[in-house]
C-alpha positions in Angstrom: 64.8 131.7 182.7 62.4 129.4 180.9 62.3 131.9 178.0 66.0 131.9 177.8 66.2 128.1 177.4 63.4 128.3 174.8 65.5 130.9 172.8 68.6 128.8 173.2 66.9 125.6 172.0 65.3 127.4 169.0 68.7 129.1 168.2 70.4 125.7 168.1 67.7 124.3 165.8 68.0 127.2 163.4 71.8 127.0 163.3 71.7 123.3 162.8 69.2 123.6 160.0 71.4 126.2 158.2 74.7 124.3 158.8 76.5 125.8 155.8 75.9 129.3 157.1 76.8 128.3 160.6 80.1 126.7 159.6 81.2 129.8 157.6 80.2 132.1 160.4 81.9 130.1 163.1 85.2 129.6 161.1 85.3 133.3 160.3 84.7 134.4 163.9 87.1 131.6 165.1 89.9 133.0 163.1 89.3 136.5 164.3 88.8 135.6 167.9 91.7 133.1 167.8 94.1 135.6 166.5 93.0 138.1 169.3 93.3 135.4 171.9 96.8 134.4 170.8 98.1 138.0 170.7 96.4 138.9 174.0 98.1 135.9 175.7 101.4 137.5 174.6 100.3 140.9 175.9 99.1 139.4 179.1 102.4 137.6 179.8 104.6 140.6 178.8 102.7 143.6 180.0 100.0 142.6 182.5 101.3 139.6 184.4 103.6 140.7 187.2 107.2 139.4 187.5 107.7 136.7 190.1 109.2 138.9 192.8 107.8 140.6 195.9 106.5 144.1 194.9 108.1 143.8 191.4 106.9 147.3 190.4 109.5 148.7 192.9 112.5 146.8 191.3 114.6 148.9 188.9 117.8 148.6 186.8 120.4 151.3 186.5 122.2 151.9 183.1 124.8 154.4 181.9 123.8 156.3 178.8 125.9 158.6 176.6 123.8 159.2 173.4 126.2 161.9 172.2 128.9 159.3 171.6 126.6 156.5 170.4 126.4 154.6 173.7 122.7 154.1 174.3 123.3 151.7 177.2 126.3 150.7 179.2 127.1 148.8 182.4 128.2 150.9 185.5 131.4 150.5 187.5 132.0 149.7 191.2 133.0 153.4 191.8 129.7 154.6 190.3 127.8 152.0 192.4 129.3 153.4 195.6 128.5 157.0 194.5 124.9 156.2 193.8 124.5 154.0 196.9 125.8 156.7 199.2 124.2 159.6 197.5 120.7 158.5 196.7 117.5 159.3 198.6 115.1 156.9 196.8 116.4 153.4 197.0 115.6 151.0 199.9 118.6 148.8 198.9 121.0 148.3 195.9 122.9 145.4 194.6 126.0 145.1 192.3 126.6 142.0 190.2 128.9 140.8 187.4 128.4 137.8 185.1 131.3 135.5 184.2 131.7 132.2 182.4 133.7 129.4 183.9 134.3 125.7 184.0 133.3 123.2 186.7 136.0 120.5 187.2 136.0 117.4 189.3 133.0 115.7 187.7 133.1 112.9 185.0 133.7 115.6 182.4 134.3 119.4 182.6 131.1 121.4 182.6 130.6 125.0 181.4 129.1 127.1 184.2 127.4 130.6 184.0 128.3 132.4 187.1 127.0 135.6 188.7 129.2 137.4 191.2 126.9 139.4 193.4 126.4 141.3 196.6 124.2 139.7 199.3 121.5 142.4 198.8 120.5 140.9 195.4 118.8 137.9 197.0 117.0 140.0 199.5 115.7 142.4 196.9 114.4 139.6 194.7 112.9 137.7 197.6 115.0 134.6 197.1 114.9 131.7 199.6 117.2 128.7 200.0 115.9 125.2 199.5 119.0 123.9 201.4 121.7 125.7 203.3 121.8 129.5 203.2 122.2 132.4 200.9 124.7 135.2 201.1 124.8 137.4 204.1 126.4 140.9 204.6 129.6 139.2 205.9 130.2 137.7 202.5 130.5 141.2 201.0 133.7 141.8 202.9 137.0 140.7 201.3 138.9 137.9 203.0 136.0 135.6 203.9 135.8 131.9 203.0 134.9 131.4 199.3 131.4 130.0 199.0 129.0 129.3 196.1 125.2 129.1 195.8 123.7 126.7 193.3 120.6 127.4 191.2 118.0 124.7 191.5 118.3 123.6 187.8 122.1 123.4 188.0 121.9 121.4 191.3 119.4 119.0 189.8 121.3 118.5 186.5 124.8 118.1 187.8 124.4 117.0 191.4 121.3 114.8 191.0 119.3 116.8 193.6 121.6 115.6 196.3 120.9 117.5 199.6 124.2 116.5 201.0 126.0 118.8 198.5 126.0 121.5 201.2 129.5 121.9 202.5 131.1 120.1 199.6 134.1 121.7 197.9 133.9 122.3 194.1 136.5 123.4 191.6 135.6 126.4 189.4 138.0 127.8 186.8 137.6 131.2 185.1 135.2 132.8 187.5 137.9 135.0 189.2 140.7 134.8 191.7 138.4 134.8 194.7 138.5 131.0 195.4 140.6 129.1 197.9 143.4 126.5 197.5 146.7 126.9 195.7 145.0 127.7 192.4 142.4 130.0 193.9 139.6 127.9 192.4 138.1 126.0 195.3 134.6 127.0 196.6 132.4 125.5 199.3 128.7 125.0 198.5 126.8 127.1 201.0 123.2 126.8 199.6 120.8 125.7 196.9 118.0 128.1 195.7 114.4 127.1 195.4 113.0 126.2 192.0 110.8 129.3 191.8 113.7 131.8 191.8 114.1 133.3 188.3 117.2 135.2 187.1 118.3 135.1 183.5 119.5 137.4 180.7 116.1 138.9 180.3 116.1 140.2 183.9 119.8 140.9 184.1 121.7 141.2 180.8 125.4 140.9 181.8 128.5 142.0 180.0 129.5 138.3 179.7 126.3 137.4 177.9 125.2 135.0 180.7 121.9 133.4 179.6 120.9 131.5 182.8 122.6 131.9 186.1 123.9 128.5 187.2 125.9 129.5 190.3 126.3 132.6 192.5 129.5 133.8 194.0 130.1 136.6 196.5 131.4 139.9 195.1 133.4 141.5 197.9 134.4 145.1 197.3 137.5 146.4 199.0 138.3 150.0 200.1 139.7 150.7 196.7 136.4 150.0 194.9 135.4 153.7 194.9 138.4 154.4 192.7 137.5 151.7 190.1 135.7 154.3 187.9 136.5 152.9 184.4 135.7 149.2 185.1 132.2 149.5 183.6 131.2 145.9 183.5 128.7 145.5 186.4 125.0 145.3 186.8 123.3 147.6 189.3 119.8 146.9 190.5 117.8 148.5 193.2 114.5 148.5 195.1 112.6 151.7 195.4 111.5 153.0 198.8 107.7 152.6 199.4 105.9 155.5 197.8 108.8 156.6 195.5 107.9 156.9 191.8 110.0 156.2 188.9 110.2 159.9 187.9 111.4 160.8 191.4 114.1 158.1 191.2 115.2 159.2 187.8 115.5 162.8 189.0 117.4 161.9 192.1 119.9 159.7 190.3 120.3 162.3 187.5 121.8 164.7 190.1 124.3 162.0 191.1 125.1 161.3 187.5 125.8 165.1 186.9 128.4 165.0 189.8 130.0 161.9 188.3 130.1 163.5 184.9 132.0 166.5 186.3 134.3 164.5 188.6 135.3 161.9 185.9 135.3 164.3 183.0 132.7 162.3 181.1 130.9 163.3 177.9 128.3 166.1 178.3 125.5 163.7 177.4 126.5 161.1 180.1 123.8 160.2 182.6 122.5 157.3 184.6 119.0 156.1 183.8 116.6 154.3 186.1 114.5 151.7 184.3 111.6 149.7 185.7 112.4 146.0 185.7 109.3 145.0 183.7 110.4 147.6 181.0 113.8 146.1 181.0 112.4 142.6 180.5 110.0 143.6 177.8 112.5 145.8 176.0 111.7 147.1 172.5 109.1 144.3 171.9 106.3 146.3 173.6 105.5 148.5 170.5 105.6 145.6 168.1 103.2 143.5 170.3 100.8 146.5 170.7 100.8 147.0 166.9 100.0 143.3 166.4 97.2 143.6 169.0 95.8 146.5 167.2 96.0 144.6 163.9 94.1 141.5 165.2 91.5 143.9 166.6 91.0 145.2 163.1 90.8 141.6 161.8 88.1 140.8 164.4 86.1 143.9 163.3 86.4 142.7 159.7 85.2 139.3 160.7 82.3 140.9 162.6 81.3 143.0 159.6 81.4 139.9 157.4 79.2 137.8 159.7 76.8 140.8 160.1 76.5 140.9 156.3 75.8 137.1 156.3 73.1 137.7 159.0 71.6 140.5 157.0 71.4 138.3 153.9 69.9 135.5 156.0 67.4 137.9 157.5 66.1 138.7 154.1 65.0 135.1 153.8 63.4 135.0 157.2 61.1 138.0 156.8 58.0 135.7 156.4 59.0 133.9 159.6 59.4 137.2 161.5 56.1 138.5 160.0 54.2 135.4 161.1 55.6 135.6 164.7 54.8 139.3 164.8 51.2 138.6 163.6 50.8 136.0 166.3 51.6 138.6 169.0 55.4 138.5 169.4 56.8 141.9 170.4 59.9 143.3 168.8 62.0 143.0 172.1 61.2 139.3 172.1 62.2 138.9 168.5 65.4 140.9 168.9 66.3 138.8 172.0 65.8 135.6 170.0 67.9 136.8 167.1 70.6 138.0 169.4 70.7 134.7 171.1 71.5 133.1 167.8 74.3 135.7 167.2 75.8 135.2 170.7 75.6 131.4 170.3 77.5 131.8 167.0 80.1 134.0 168.7 80.6 131.5 171.6 81.1 128.7 169.1 83.5 131.0 167.3 85.2 131.6 170.6 85.7 127.9 171.3 87.1 127.5 167.8 89.3 130.5 168.4 90.7 129.0 171.6 91.7 125.9 169.6 93.3 128.1 167.0 95.1 130.2 169.6 96.4 127.0 171.4 97.7 125.7 168.1 99.3 129.1 167.3 101.1 129.3 170.7 102.3 125.7 170.2 103.9 126.8 166.9 105.4 129.9 168.5 106.9 127.9 171.4 108.2 125.3 169.0 109.7 127.7 166.5 110.8 130.1 169.2 111.6 133.2 167.1 114.1 134.3 169.7 112.7 137.8 170.1 109.8 137.2 172.5 110.7 137.7 176.2 109.0 135.6 178.9 108.1 133.0 176.3 107.8 130.3 178.9 104.9 132.1 180.7 102.9 132.8 177.6 99.9 130.4 178.1 96.1 130.3 177.9 95.6 131.0 181.6 92.4 132.2 183.4 92.9 135.8 182.3 93.2 134.8 178.6 90.1 132.6 178.9 88.1 135.4 180.5 89.3 137.7 177.7 88.1 135.2 175.1 84.7 134.7 176.7 84.2 138.5 177.0 85.3 139.1 173.4 83.0 136.3 172.2 79.9 137.8 174.0 80.7 141.4 172.9 81.4 140.2 169.4 78.0 138.4 169.2 76.2 141.5 170.3 78.2 143.8 168.0 77.6 141.8 164.8 74.1 140.6 165.7 72.4 143.8 167.0 72.0 145.7 163.7 70.8 142.7 161.7 68.4 141.7 164.5 66.9 145.2 164.6 66.7 145.3 160.9 65.0 141.9 160.7 62.1 142.9 163.0 61.4 146.0 160.9 59.1 144.3 158.5 56.0 145.2 156.5 53.6 142.4 157.5 51.3 142.8 154.5 54.2 142.9 152.0 56.1 140.1 153.6 53.2 137.7 153.8 52.0 138.5 150.2 55.5 137.9 148.7 56.1 134.7 150.6 59.0 136.2 152.6 60.9 137.5 149.7 62.3 141.0 150.1 62.3 142.1 146.5 60.1 145.1 147.2 61.6 146.0 150.5 65.3 145.6 150.0 65.9 144.4 146.6 66.8 146.3 143.4 70.0 147.9 142.4 69.7 151.2 144.3 72.2 152.0 147.0 69.6 153.5 149.3 68.0 150.1 149.7 71.2 148.4 150.8 72.9 151.1 152.9 73.7 149.0 155.9 75.3 146.2 153.9 77.2 148.8 151.9 78.6 150.5 155.0 79.8 147.2 156.4 81.6 146.3 153.2 83.1 149.8 153.0 84.4 149.3 156.5 85.8 145.9 155.6 87.7 147.3 152.7 89.0 150.3 154.7 90.3 148.1 157.6 91.8 145.6 155.1 93.6 148.4 153.3 95.1 149.6 156.7 96.3 146.2 157.5 97.7 145.6 154.0 99.6 148.8 154.0 101.0 148.1 157.5 102.1 144.6 156.3 103.5 146.0 153.1 105.6 148.5 155.0 107.0 145.8 157.3 107.7 143.5 154.4 109.5 146.2 152.4 111.4 147.2 155.6 112.5 143.6 156.1 113.6 143.3 152.4 115.6 146.5 152.8 117.2 145.1 156.0 118.2 141.8 154.3 119.9 143.7 151.5 122.3 145.5 154.0 125.8 144.3 153.8 127.2 143.1 157.1 130.7 144.0 156.1 131.9 140.4 155.9 131.0 137.2 154.0 128.8 135.1 156.3 128.5 132.1 154.0 130.5 128.9 154.8 131.6 130.2 158.2 131.1 128.2 161.4 131.5 129.9 164.8 131.7 128.7 168.4 132.5 130.0 171.8 135.1 128.6 174.2 134.9 128.5 178.0 137.7 128.6 180.5 140.3 125.9 180.3 141.0 123.7 183.3 144.7 124.2 182.9 146.8 126.7 184.9 149.7 128.4 183.2 152.6 129.9 185.3 154.2 131.6 182.3 152.8 133.6 179.5 154.9 131.9 176.9 153.5 128.5 177.9 150.0 129.9 177.5 150.8 131.3 174.0 152.2 128.0 172.9 149.1 126.2 174.2 146.8 128.6 172.3 148.9 128.2 169.2 148.4 124.4 169.3 144.6 124.8 169.6 144.5 127.1 166.6 146.7 124.8 164.6 144.5 121.8 165.3 141.4 123.7 164.3 143.1 124.8 161.0 144.1 121.2 160.3 140.6 119.9 160.4 139.6 118.5 157.0 137.4 121.0 155.1 138.7 124.0 157.1 140.2 126.6 154.8 141.2 129.2 157.4 140.4 129.9 161.0 140.6 132.9 163.3 139.4 134.2 166.6 138.0 137.5 168.1 136.9 138.7 171.5 133.5 140.0 170.2 131.9 138.3 167.2 129.3 140.2 165.1 125.7 139.4 165.7 126.3 138.1 169.3 125.7 139.8 172.6 129.4 140.1 173.2 130.6 143.7 173.7 133.8 145.6 174.3 134.4 149.3 174.2 136.3 152.0 176.0 138.0 155.3 175.8 141.1 155.9 173.7 143.4 158.7 172.6 144.0 159.5 169.0 147.0 161.3 167.5 146.1 164.8 166.5 142.8 164.8 168.3 142.1 166.6 171.6 138.6 166.3 173.0 136.8 169.5 173.8 135.6 170.0 177.4 132.5 167.8 177.9 133.5 165.6 175.0 134.5 161.9 175.4 135.8 159.5 172.8 134.6 155.9 173.2 135.4 153.2 170.6 134.8 149.5 170.2 138.0 147.6 171.0 138.5 144.0 169.9 141.4 141.6 170.0 141.7 139.4 166.9 144.1 136.7 165.6 146.1 137.3 162.4 143.8 135.2 160.2 140.5 136.6 161.6 140.0 139.1 158.8 140.8 136.5 156.1 138.4 134.0 157.7 135.5 136.5 157.8 136.5 138.0 154.5 136.6 141.5 156.0 138.3 143.6 153.3 141.6 145.3 154.1 141.2 148.8 152.6 144.7 150.1 153.3 147.9 148.7 154.8 148.0 145.1 156.0 146.4 142.7 158.3 148.0 141.3 161.4 150.8 138.8 161.2 152.0 136.2 163.8 154.9 138.5 165.0 152.5 141.4 165.9 151.3 139.6 169.0 154.7 138.6 170.3 155.7 140.3 173.6 158.7 142.0 172.1 156.9 143.2 169.0 156.1 146.9 168.3 152.5 147.6 169.5 150.2 147.9 166.4 146.5 148.3 165.7 144.1 148.1 162.8 141.2 150.5 162.5 138.0 150.4 160.5 136.8 152.7 157.7 134.6 154.8 159.9 137.6 155.5 162.3 139.8 156.6 159.4 137.1 158.8 157.9 136.4 160.5 161.1 140.0 161.4 162.1 141.9 161.4 158.8 139.4 161.9 156.0 142.0 163.4 153.6 145.1 161.7 154.9 146.7 158.2 155.0 146.1 156.8 158.5 148.9 154.2 158.2 151.6 155.1 160.6 149.4 157.2 162.8 149.0 156.3 166.5 146.3 155.6 169.1 146.9 154.7 172.7 145.5 154.0 176.2 148.9 154.3 177.8 150.9 157.2 176.4 154.1 155.2 177.1 152.9 152.4 174.8 151.3 153.9 171.7 149.8 151.6 169.0 150.9 152.2 165.4 148.1 151.9 162.9 149.2 149.3 160.2 145.9 148.7 158.4 142.4 149.9 157.7 139.6 147.3 157.3 136.0 147.5 156.2 133.3 148.5 158.6 131.4 145.6 160.1 127.8 145.6 161.4 128.5 144.4 164.9 125.2 144.8 166.7 122.7 144.2 163.9 122.0 145.1 160.3 119.9 148.1 161.4 122.4 149.4 163.9 125.2 151.8 163.2 128.0 150.7 165.4 130.9 152.7 166.9 134.3 153.1 165.3 136.6 150.2 166.0 140.2 149.5 167.0 141.5 145.9 166.6 144.5 144.7 168.5 146.6 141.6 167.6 146.4 138.5 169.8 147.5 134.9 169.7 145.5 134.0 172.8 142.6 131.6 173.1 140.0 134.2 172.4 136.4 133.4 173.3 134.9 133.3 169.7 136.5 130.9 167.2 135.5 131.1 163.5 136.5 128.9 160.6 135.8 129.2 156.9 135.0 125.8 155.4 135.2 124.4 151.8 131.8 122.7 152.2 128.7 123.0 154.5 130.0 124.7 157.7 127.7 122.9 160.1 129.1 119.6 158.9 132.6 120.6 160.1 131.5 121.7 163.6 131.8 118.3 165.3 135.2 117.7 163.9 136.4 121.1 165.1 135.1 120.5 168.6 136.9 117.1 168.6 140.1 118.8 167.5 139.9 121.3 170.4 139.2 118.5 172.9 142.1 116.5 171.6 144.4 119.4 172.8 142.5 120.2 176.0 139.4 118.1 177.0 138.7 120.6 179.8 137.6 123.4 177.4 133.8 123.7 177.2 132.7 124.4 173.6 129.3 125.9 173.2 127.1 128.3 171.1 128.1 126.5 167.9 126.4 128.4 165.0 127.0 129.3 161.4 127.4 133.0 160.8 124.4 132.8 158.4 122.2 131.6 161.2 123.5 134.3 163.5 122.7 137.0 160.9 119.3 135.5 160.4 118.5 135.5 164.1 119.5 139.2 164.3 116.4 139.9 162.1 114.1 137.7 164.1 111.9 140.5 165.5 111.4 142.1 162.1 110.8 138.8 160.4 108.2 137.8 163.1 106.4 141.1 162.9 106.3 141.0 159.1 105.0 137.4 159.0 102.3 137.9 161.6 101.0 141.2 160.3 101.2 139.9 156.7 99.1 136.8 157.7 96.5 139.0 159.4 96.4 141.3 156.3 95.9 138.4 153.9 93.1 137.1 156.0 91.6 140.5 156.1 91.9 140.8 152.3 90.1 137.5 151.9 87.3 138.6 154.2 87.0 141.9 152.3 86.8 140.2 148.9 84.2 137.8 150.3 82.3 140.7 151.7 82.2 142.6 148.3 81.3 139.4 146.5 78.6 138.6 149.0 76.9 142.0 148.8 77.1 142.1 145.0 75.8 138.5 144.8 72.9 139.3 147.2 72.3 142.5 145.1 72.0 140.5 141.9 69.7 137.9 143.6 67.4 140.5 145.1 67.5 142.6 141.9 66.6 139.8 139.6 63.3 141.6 138.8 65.0 144.9 138.0 67.6 143.1 135.8 64.9 141.2 134.0 63.0 144.5 133.3 66.2 146.1 131.9 67.0 143.2 129.7 63.3 143.0 128.5 63.6 146.7 127.5 66.7 145.9 125.4 69.6 146.6 127.8 72.7 144.9 126.4 74.4 142.2 128.6 77.6 144.4 128.6 75.6 147.2 130.1 74.3 144.9 132.9 77.9 143.8 133.7 79.1 147.4 133.8 76.2 148.4 136.0 76.9 145.7 138.6 80.6 146.2 138.5 80.2 149.9 139.0 78.2 149.3 142.1 80.9 147.0 143.5 83.7 149.5 142.6 81.8 152.3 144.3 82.0 150.3 147.6 85.6 149.5 147.0 86.5 153.1 146.2 84.7 154.5 149.3 86.6 151.9 151.4 89.9 152.9 149.8 89.4 156.6 150.7 88.7 155.8 154.3 91.4 153.2 154.5 94.1 155.6 153.2 93.2 158.1 155.9 93.3 155.4 158.6 96.6 153.9 157.2 98.3 157.3 157.3 97.5 157.5 161.0 98.3 153.8 161.8 101.7 153.9 160.1 102.9 156.8 162.2 102.7 154.4 165.2 104.7 151.9 163.3 107.5 154.3 162.3 110.0 152.9 164.9 109.5 149.4 163.6 110.6 150.3 160.0 114.1 150.3 158.5 114.9 152.2 155.3 111.3 152.8 154.5 109.2 155.9 155.2 105.9 155.5 157.2 104.2 157.1 154.1 106.2 155.1 151.5 104.8 156.0 148.1 105.2 152.6 146.6 103.3 150.8 149.3 100.5 153.5 149.4 100.2 153.0 145.6 100.6 149.3 145.1 98.3 148.1 147.9 95.2 150.2 146.8 95.7 148.9 143.3 95.8 145.4 144.6 92.5 146.0 146.5 91.0 147.5 143.3 91.9 144.4 141.3 90.5 142.1 143.9 87.4 144.2 144.3 86.9 144.1 140.5 87.2 140.3 140.5 84.8 140.0 143.4 82.3 142.2 141.5 82.7 140.6 138.1 81.5 137.1 139.1 78.0 138.3 140.3 77.9 140.7 137.3 78.5 137.8 134.9 75.8 135.8 136.7 73.4 138.7 136.2 73.7 138.4 132.4 72.4 134.9 132.7 69.0 136.1 134.0 66.1 135.0 131.7 63.8 138.1 131.5 60.7 136.0 131.0 61.4 133.8 134.1 62.3 136.8 136.2 59.1 138.7 135.3 57.0 135.6 135.8 58.3 135.0 139.3 57.1 138.5 140.2 
C-alpha cells in the first residue's frame, strides 16, 4: 500500500510539473467521458431502469395492426376486449380504458381535466394504492352503480389544495360522458386520491383523445351489449402476463384470437392484435437513435484515448533519461510500468470528474430545452448507476490509453539514452515510418473513427434537410391553432348548439388581425386521429380486403385558413352543414387517384350508411397529417358548423400575438370553455421533426469534436516527427535538398496516415450506416454525395494539419541541427 501512495504522490508531482500537458489531456478525456456519461444516463433511464410498477416486465399493451391498409397501430374495441379476455390463456388480468377531455365546473373558474375511464383491474395491475379513500372495485365495473371519481395526487394538490376532506364531495364534470348523476348527468362523488408515486401518462398509455397526464379516473362499466361493439375502436387494452409466460407465447396466443376476430368481423387479411411489452411501448422508436448515439460517443472516447496515448508517447520520448536512470538504479520494468499507469489512471480519473461536470451541464440543457422526443425525460439523472459507469469508464480508459505508452517507455537502451541526454533521436526519431509505427497506427485509427462519425452525421444532416423540404400540403406561416375543451353549457336542441357554435366562430373571425378562421376535428402534426371504414361508389372489396380512410369534420373556411388547395370542385359552404342539406363530402388527391384515376370524382358517392350517401363536391390537396416523413391514409372531409376541437386562424401579422385576443374572444361568448395547446402551425411542424433534429445535432457535435481530435492527432504526430527528425532534415538540407522537397516529404508522410485512415473509415462507415438506415429519410445509407464530400473534407484538414509542421521543417538551420548532434 505504501508503494501505491508513493506512486500516487509522484504521479501528482509529475502532472503538476507538466500542467500544460495535463490540462490538454484532462479536457480531451473529459469531453469524451462526459459525452459517454450523458448518453449512458439516457440509456440507463430508457432501457435499463425498470418502470415504477410491480413486476413491470410482465405488463403489456395490446394494439390492433393492419399493415396492408396502412394502419400500423390502432386502438381496440370493447367487443375485441371481451374476445381476448375470455379466450386467452396467458394473461393474469386485463384492463380496458378510454381517455377523454372534460371540464371541471364549480370552482372559481372552469378547469380543463384529462380523464381516464377505466376498469377496476387497471389499478391492481399497476400496483396503485390510495392516499385517501379507495380505488375502484369490481362492483364499479357494473352499469348502474353510483358515479364516482378518483383524483390523481397532482390534480388533488393543484385544485383542491391537498384537502383530505375532499372524499365524499360532489364535483361537476362536463364532457367526460353520460355516466354521471344529477339531472345533467355530470355529478360525480370523489371516492379516493392516489398516492404521489403512481405514474400514468401518455408515454405509458397513449389514448385516442391524446390525454397527456391523467388528472382523474372514472369507472368504465360495460353492459351486456359490449361484446357487440366491434367497430368502436377507441380503447386502450393493457394486461399482466401470468408468471412464467413469455412475450412470444403471449403473442402467439393472442394471434389465434385475432385470426378468429378477423374471420368473424370480415377484417382485412393483414389484421392482427399485437402484444407489446410496456417498456417497449414507453421507449418507442427512440431506442435505435439512442443506441446509435451511444455507439457514436464510444467512438469519440476511443479517439480521445488515441489522442492522449499519442501525447503520452510524445512525452515518453522526453522521459527516456529519467527511465534509464531509474532502471540503472535497480527499478524493474513492472515497477516502472505501474508508476506510469498510475499517472495515466490519475489523468483518466481527473477526466472522469471533468466529464461528470460536462454531463451534468449537458443534461441540464436537455431538460431545459426539452426536445420533446425523449421519453422518461424526468428520470434521466446522474444516479448511482451512472456514477459507477463513469468511474469504470475512467479506470478502463486510463489503462487503455496508458498501457502501450508505458510499456514503450520502459523499453530503453540505457547506454544510448544516457549518452544522448534523454533525447530519442537515434531510437525513435527520423522520418521513417518503421520508427513511429505505434503513433501512426493511433492516428490512422483516429482518422478512421472520425470518418465514420462524420459520414453518419452527414447522412443525418442530409436526411434532415430533405425532410424540411417536404411540403406539408398547406401553408403553415401566420397560422395560430388552439384546442377547445368541453363547454359547461347544456343544449337541449341541436339548433341552439349550432347557433352557439356560430357565435364563437364569428367572434374569433372578428378579432383584429385575423383574416380567416376555421376548425377541424384532427389537426395536422398533432396526436389527434380519426379513421374508419367507408364504402365507395364502384368499389367492392375483395374477400380479406378492408377499406379504412381518415375521416375528418371541417368548417367551410378551414381549407382557406390552412391554404389547402382545392384541386377540383368547391370547398364547403355554410349551407352544407345544415340539417336539411344534401349530405356532401370532400376527398383528397390520393383518394381521387386511387378510385377514379382517369375520371372526374365530382358527383361520385361515398357512404357509411347506404341510406345517406355523401356526394363528393370537391377534391383538395393531400396533407401530411402525421409527420413530414409519414405517408398518411386517404381522407374524407365532412362539413360541420359545430365547435370542433381544433380552431385555426390565419393572421395578418405575427400569429402568436393574436393568440391572447382570440382566447378572450372565445371566453367572451362562453367563459366555461377551456382553451389550451395554443401553438403556431410553424411550431407544430418544427416539433414533428424534433427526433431527427436532435439526432442530427448530437451526432454532428460528436463528429466535429472527433474531427478536431483527428486533426490534432495528425498535427501532433507530424510535429513530433519534424522535431525528432531535425537531424535528418538538417542532413538533407546540407546536401542540397530544396525547401519545397522537404515540405512535400513531410506532407506526404501526413497524407499517408490520412489515406490509410480513410480506407479503414470507409469500410467501417459502410457497416455503421446500415444500422442507421431506419433513421434516414430520402437518403440512402450509402449516399454517394456524403461518402464523397466527407473524405474530401478529411483530406483537406489532414493536408492543413501536415502543412504547418512541414513549413516549420523548412526553417531548420542545417548547421545548428548538425551541431546539436
